[in-house]
N, C-alpha and C positions, 0 to 999 in steps of 0.2 A: 498619511499616518507618520508622523514624526516623533524623535526623541528629543530630550531636553536640550540638546546641542543645536536642534533644528536639522538635523538628519532625517532624510526619509528612509522609508525601507530600500527604496530603489537605490538612492546613495549607498547604503550599506552593501547591499546585495551584488551590485555589479563594481561598486568602487573596491570590494574588498580583493578582487581579482587582480589589482595591481597591474604591472606589465604584462602577464599572461593574458590581459583582455585583449590588447592588439595583437598578440600571437592568434588569438582564436579568431579575430575577425578577419585576418589577412589569411589565414589558412580555409577559410570557409566553414570552419566548425560552427560559427556563430554567422546566421545569415539575418537579413533585414527584413524576414516575413514573421507575422503573427502567426498564431496556430489557425485562425481563421483562414487567412491568406493561402497557407497550405493546403488546409480542407479543400478551399473552393478551386484551386488548381485541379484537384482530383475530380470536382464535380464537372468543370469545364471538359475535362479530358473522358470522363466516364460517366454522363449522365443517367444513363439507363442501366449501369451495373448495380448489383447490390451492394450496398454500403454495411447494412446492419440485419440481422435475423435473429431470430427466436423461436421458441416452440409456438409463440403467438402470432408469427407473421414476419415481414419484412419491411425494409424501405430501400428504394434506390438512393443513390447519391443526390439526384434533384429532389426527390422528396424530403429527404431528410434535410436539404439545403433549405427547401421552402418551409418545412415545419419548424425547424429551429429559427429562422427568420422571425415567424410569427410570435416564437415565445420571446425573441429578444425585443421586438416592438412592445409586446405586453409590458415587459419589466420594466422599460422606458416609460411608457405612459404610466406605470404604477409610481413612479417617482424615484426609482433608483437611479444613482447616477454613475458614471464610469469610475470604477476604482473600488467601489462599495464590495466588500466580501459577502457571499452568500453560502450559509452551510448547507451541505447536501447529506441527507440520510435517506439515501435510495439504494436498492438492491441493482442485481445485475440484469436491467430490463432495457427495452428499447426506447421508454420513456427518460431514463437516465441519460441515455446518450444524445437524446433530443435536447433535453434541459442542459446538458452540459455545453453541446455548442450554442445554445441559444444565450445561455449566460456569458460564454466567450465574446459572442456578437454583439452582446449589451455593453461589452467592456468591463463586465464585473469580473470578479475574483472568485472561482469555486475554491470552497474550504472543503477538502476531503476527507470529512467525517464518514462514518459508516454508520448502518442501521442498527447493528447491535449497540451501538453507545448508548448510554442512557443518561438521564438528566443530569447527573453528577459530571460525566464527561464532556458533555455538549454546552453545558452552561459555561465550563471553564474554556473551551474551545472559541466559543462566541465571543466571551470577553477579551480573551488573548489576541483575538483577530479584529475585533472591533465590527462583528458580523451586523449587515442591516438586514438580512432576510434568511429564511429558513425553508427549505425546501424537504418535504418527505413524503414517503411511500404509504399510503394508507393501508395496503393488505399485504405488509412484509411479515411474513412468517409468525403470525400471532402476535408481533408485538405491538402495543399500543402507542404508535408514533403521534397519533392525532392529540391525546392527552398530553404526551411528553412535548410537542409544540406549543399548546396552548400554556403549559407551565413555564417553557421555556421565554415564551413573549413576556409573562409576568415578572420573571426573574431578571431578564436582560432587557431593559428599556430601549436600547438601539435597535432592537429587531423590531422594523418597519412592517415588514410583510412576509406573512406566512402562507405557503404555498404547498397544496396537497396534489400528490400525483396519485392516479389509479384509484380515486375516490372523489366524493363530493365534498364541496367546501361546506365549513361550519366553523361556530365559534370564532368568526372573525378572519378565519383562513379564506384564500382564494383556490380555485383548482387550477391546475394546470391547463386543462381544458378550457376553462373561462377565460385564462390568460391569454391563450393563444389565438382566440377568436379574432380573426383580421378578414375583412372584405376588401382589402387595398394591398396586395402583396408588394406592389410596386412601391408603395410607402415604405413597407417595413424594409425592403431592400434599400431604399434611400437612406433611412435612418441607420441601417446596420453600416452600409458604405462609408457615411460620415464619421461615425465613432472609429472603424477601423483606421480611416485615414489618420485619425489623431492619436492612435497608439504607437508606441513604440516597441520594436524587436526585444528592447533591454528593459522593458517595463515589466513589472508583476504580471504574470499570467495565471498562476495555480499557487494555492497554499496547499501542500501536502502536509502530512503529520508523521511525527517520530515519537518513540517513546519518552515519557517525562519521569521525573524522578518524585516529583509531589503531587501527582495527578494531573498536571497541565502538560498535554504533549508538547513538545517541541515542535513549533510551526516552521515548516520548510519553503522558504520565498523561492518560486521557481519563476525565471522570466521566459518570455516566449523563446527567446535563443536558447536557453539551456535546455528547455524540454524538447525544442525541435532537434537540437544537436543529439541528445540522447535517442530520441525515436528515429533519426535518419541513419546513426551509425548501428544501432540494434538491429534495422531492417536489412541493412547492407550485410552485415556480419552473418545473418541466417539466409542471405539471398532470397530475399522477397521481393516479388514483383505483382502485378497486378491479378495474376493468377492464386496469391495467397489467399486461403480460407482458414481464418484462424479462430478456434475456439477458447473462450475463456469463461471459466465456471468459478473463479474466485471473485472477491469484491471487485467490480468494475473501478469505483472510485480510488482504489489503491493505486499507488504508483505502477504495481506490476500490472494492473487493467489498463489504466490511461497510458503509461508511459513505455510499455511493452507489448501492449496488445492493440487498443484501439488508435491511438494516434500514429504510430508506426504503419499499421495496416493501411489505415486511411491515406498516408503519405504515398504511398505506391499504388493506390487504388483499388487494392483487395477488399474483402469482404469479412467481417467480424461477426462470429457467431456466439449468441450468449447463451449461457446456461445458469438459471437462477440458482441450481442446487447441485452438489455432488450427489447424483443419483445415477445409478448405471444405466438403466432403461432409458432415462432423459437423454444423457451422454452419448450414448449408442445410436439412439434416433436422430440426434442432431448431426453427429458425424456422418451417418448414410444418408440423410436427408440433403443435407448441403455440401456433402464432398470436402469434410475438413481435411486440410493438409498438414496443421501444426497447433500444438496445444501445449498450455504449461502443463507440468505433471508433477502430484506429490503423492505421498503415502495416502493421503485421503480419497484420492481418485483411483490410486493402483489397486488397493484392496476389493473395492467393490466391482471395478471392472474386469480384475481378474477372475473373481468368483462367478461374476454374470457370464463372461465369455466361456468359461469351463462348462455352463449349462446350456448356454443358448449360442446358435451359430450368428456370428457377428460379421460385417463387413467393414474392416479398417482399411480396404486397398487404397483408400485415398490419401491416408496419412503417410506423410514422407519422413516428418521428423518431430521431435516434440523437446522440450527444454525442461530440465529436471533440477532442483535445488535440494541437496541434503537427503536423496535417496541413496540408499547403500549401492555400491557397485553392482552387486549381484541382483538386487531388484531392479537397476536399470537394465541389466541383459535381459531379466525376465520382461519386462515392459517393452523391449525391443522386439522380443520372440513374439509376444501377444499382439503389438500391434502391427508388426512387420514394417518398423520404421526406425529412424536414426535416434539415438538418445544423445541430445546435447546439453551438456552440465554447464550449469549458471550460477551466477550469484548477483544479487541487486539490492540496493539501500533506496528508500524514498529520498535521500538525499542526492540522488543522481548518479551513484556508483553503479557501474555494471561491468562486471566480468563474464567471459563466455566462449565456450568452445566453439568450432566451426562445424558443419555439417560433414565437411571433408576430411576431417581431423581422425587420426586412428582410434582404435576403441580405447586404448590406454589412456588417451586425453579425454575423450568424449565421456567415457562413463566413471574414471577414476579422480578426475579434478573438476574444477569449475571452469576451466579455460584460461583464457588471458583477456587482455585490454582488447577493447573494439575500436578503437582509433589510434592513431600516431601520438596524438599530443595527452593521451591520457597517461598518467604516471601512479605507479604503486611503490611504496617504500614500506618493507616490513621492519619493524623498529621493536627494540628491547621494551617489555612493557613498564610505564612508568616514565620512561626517557625518550629522547628523541635520536637515541642511537641505533642506525641501523644493524642488523643482525645479518650473519652470512647466509647466502642461498642454503637452502635445506634446513635451517635452523627455525624454529617457532616462535613468532613474535605477534605483535599487534599490526594488522593491516591498516595502513594509512593511504589515502587516495585525494589525487589532484587531477583536475582536467576540465574540459568545456561544459560538462553537465554537472558536475560536483559544485554542489554550493559553498561559498567561501564564508556564510553567515547565516545565523538563524534569525527569526524574527525579533527574539529575544536577545538581548545583549550578554543577558547571565548566561545564557546556554552558549552563545557563539565563544565567550571568554575560555570556557574549558574544553571546546569540541574541536579545536585545531591546532595545530604545529604552529610553531613560529615561522615556518616558512609556506603555511597555507595549506596543509593537507588535513583533510578531515580526519579525525580518530575514530575508526568505526568501532571499536570494542569487539573486535572479532579476532580471533586468533588466528594465523594461518601460516604457510610458508610457501617458498618457491620451489619449484622443481624444473630441470630442464630435460625435455623430451625430444629428442632429434634437434631440430633447431629452434625449437619454441620455450619461452619460459612462461610456465602455467602456474597456476595456484591451487593448494587444496585448503580447507576451512577446517580448523583443528579444534574448535569450541569457541566460546565468547568469554572476553575478558570482563564485560560488563554483567551487572547482576540483573537479567532480564529472562524472562520467561517468553516463549514462544509456543502458543498452542494453537493448532491448526490453523496457522498463518496469521494469527494476531500476536503481535508482540508488546509487553506491557512492563514496566519495572516492578520488580520486586518489593523496592521500597515504597512503591504507592499503595499497594496492597497491605503490606504491613502498617503503614500511617493509618489505612482505614480500620485496622482491626484492634491497634493497640489500646483503645479506648473501651473495647467490650468488656464488661464486668466480670467475664470468666477468663480473661485472658492476662497473665502477668507479664510473660516475654512471647514475642512470636516471630519466626523467620518463615518466609516464602521462598519456595523452590520449586523448578520445574524438575519433573521425575519423567524418564524416556517411557514413550507410549508408541505402539507400532502403528496406530491409524493416526494420530494427532501430531506426532513429533515429541509432544510434551504433555502431560497433564499437571494441573496445578495441585500442588500439595503445601499444607501449612503444618510447621512443626511448631508446637505449643507447649509452653510451659504454663499450666493452669493456675490461677489462685488458688490457695490452700482450701478454700470452701468448695471449689470445684472439681477437685481430683478425682472424686468419686463417680463423676458424670461420664456415662458411656461415651467414647470417642465418637460414633457416629451422630449421638444426639447432640454433641457440642459442634460437630461440623454443620449440623442443620442450623443451629442458633447463630453460628457466624454467617452463613448463607442468608438466613433472615435478615441479620442486621446489615448485610450488605444490600440486600433488596430493598430494604426500607430507606436506604442512601441513594438508590436509583444509581447501583453500579453496575456495570455491564456483566451480562451472565458468563463471558469467557474469562473472566476473573475471579470467578467464585471458586473456592476451594472444593475440590474432587477428592481429596483424600487428607487425611489429618493424623498425626503423629504424636501422641503426648509423651514429654519427657520432662525429666526433674529439673534440667539444666542444659541449655545450650552450649556447644563448644565453641571457645572463644580463643582468640589470642591473646598474648601478656596485655595487650592495650585495651582489650575489650571487644575486639571486632568479631562479630560472629563468623566461624568458619564454615561459609556455605559449602565449601567443597567437601569436607567431611560429613556434613549433613547430607549432601546429594549421594554420597558413597554408600553411607549407612543405609540409606531409605532405599537405593536401588538395590543393594546386597539382600536387604530384607524382601524387597518385592520379588527378585529373581528367585530367591529361596522357596518363596510360597508358590511361584509359577512353575 
């Protein structure tokens, strides 16, 4: 994949590191291994140990290795060439893990979409990445991904192969099971070995996705070196080894799933336990069955688990620690009491940013901050918003990041041009500050600079939703905001100035009309407005910019008054 000047994605992704690239190589932050090489080292070390488990069963390292070899051979025999992107729309299932490693073994590039995306998002993602294939889960939570895949194939002619997992082939698709049929495991291994020998650790391994401003997500090109760097340092920071049994219940194809759960756990030879939903009975059953030692934790999991464990005796004795993000300190303390485990504050981005406390940190750090950097070559500068000027410790500013796992360019050069400082730091759009506690420089998150909504772990730009709604016949002006929610972090609220002829339409009826409008345009459900506020005019600055902070304050105050 090249641009007008002939640069490849790899040229931009690696070349942008400048002199730091050699520093990362010499320090060992960048190794010469691919993700598959690293996984296979654990296979050789622990072939009979559990690699992945779920409510449906489990696979040892050797079984996962053999099954993913067969997938890789099937993809190669189907005509896909190394470097071809393949869009994933699969849930947190064992089949997803098998497919992920199979795709990497074939030298292909996973495009980490999620099953909640609809045709609107997926077609834009496929076009942006030049995807050649689409793999989807047929039984995912009632979503009709089979029809979506067929429509995607019609809309995006570059899609050569459509693969259905956990379902039968139809309409030109092929099943993952059929693709994996192989009676010659030796040939599969030889094909995979040949491909892996041709790959570079500094070649593109994975396309993660970030929030976009016009409906096209920013595509994050991670190399094998950057991804393994993040995974290695994350596992070391949390003290993981082959005894780690790590539970993941969020989308596995997110960076949180791959970069801070699956890949680092497999690096150390531990076990990944997958939960397909945030269901208290399911989570408790998996923790007790497999002896889970760690998990990510958020509000969506805390509340049902807290309620369930207050009624039913639960055995959480195996859990030693959990990572939390944006949970209030008092809730982190309650979760510690409930699980009998240590809360470890953390913060991350798909771009390769990681901050984390350590298990042996005092509670003041673990509960009240997101910790510090996880490696000696990670750098954080807090800058005055809108400038590159650093602010003094203790003062709020925009967090900017540079390090061996942090990207230096997006797939799109337009996105790259506006997302980095002149000295190569990623502008996160998050507000935070530095605190000194003992001998540690640690960070807290104090809000967001970017106009972004974060609902239940899914982030998207408010401007995208506004763009999709601005042409609705009932809407004269619209502003989208996230309003605080105890369970999901934020819920989606739209503040609408209706057209004069629509001013007598009841708010709930208008909200339903907007939802139907988005549904017809195949927009993901997590972007649909859950609350609507009708106003005569939107508050604006002197230059006509909508004052989102004013809107949030008004809507939140009204919400608190009602509650």
